N, C-alpha and C positions, 0 to 999 in steps of 0.2 A: 547519548542516546545511539545506540550502534545500531548500523543498517545493513542489513544482507541483500543482495540481487541475485536472484535465480531465475535462468533461462529455460525454456524447453528446445529442442532439437532443432525446430525450425526459426529461432530466433538468435541471432549473433550478438552474446553478451559482451559488446566490447567496452572499453573505458567510456568512451563518449556516451553510452546508452547508460551505462550505471552513473556517470555523473549529473546525467539528466534527471535520473531516477531519483537518486539521492538529494537532489536540490529541490524537487516537486515535493517529495515526502517531508524534508525537513522545514520547507516553507510551510507547509500544511500544518504541521503537528508542532511548529517552535514553541508556541507559548505552552504545550503540554509536556516538553521534552524533561522536563524535572522528574516529570512521575513515570516515563517509559524509558525500561530496561533495554529492551530487542525489539526491533522491526524487521520483518521478513517479507520480502516482496517477489511474488513469483510470477513470471511474464510467460504467456503463452499464446501462440497462433492457432486456434481451434483447427482453421482450416488448411494448414500448411499453405503450399505454393498458390490453392485457388483463391480469388479474394470474395469478400464478403462484406455486408453492412456491418456485423459487429463480431467478427472474427478474431479480434485481439481481446485478450482477458488479462487482468491484473487482480491477482488477489494479495492483499496485505494482512500479514498478522503481526499485532502488538502486543507486547507484555508489559502490563502495568504491574509495579512493583506490589509484591504480594497477592496477585490477582491472577486467573484464568486468562489465558491468551483471549484477543479478541479479535475476530478474522472477518474481512469484508471482500466483496468481488466486485468487479463491474466490468462490463464486456463492452466494447467500442470500435468505431472504424479503424483508429490507429492506436499505435502503443500508448501516445502521449496523453490522449484523450482518457486512454483506459486507467492510467495511472492516476492523472488529475481527479477524475472520477471516485476511484478508490480511495484516494488520500482523504477526499472531501467526506465520503462516508465515514472511512474510519475517525476522522476528527469529530464528526458529529457522536458517533459512538462512543468513544472515549470521553468527550466531553459530559455526556449524559451519563457514564458510569461513574466519572468523578463528581459530578453534582449530586449522583444520589448518595455517595459515600459520604460527602460533606453534610447533607441532610441527615443522615445517621447521627453524625458525631455531636 
């Protein structure tokens, strides 16, 4: 499973941040990794320098083998919360898709 992390101009995409994001996504999707070819994570700070309750945004897009990409978004007070929330939503969405595929076979 290949993971690519992208940030907007308001977030410094340093190695530590990338490692934390990759660890969170890998842990959340580990049991589905055989079916996932690529994961793209997009991090943004909606309000830039201003603080807000839910101004950190994480959008994760995953590609299952032979399927259209699945994307989810989560907004939270911190990047860690946004990444964790989006990873959980993606895990649920992908598990649902895979369950439906297995039911049809």
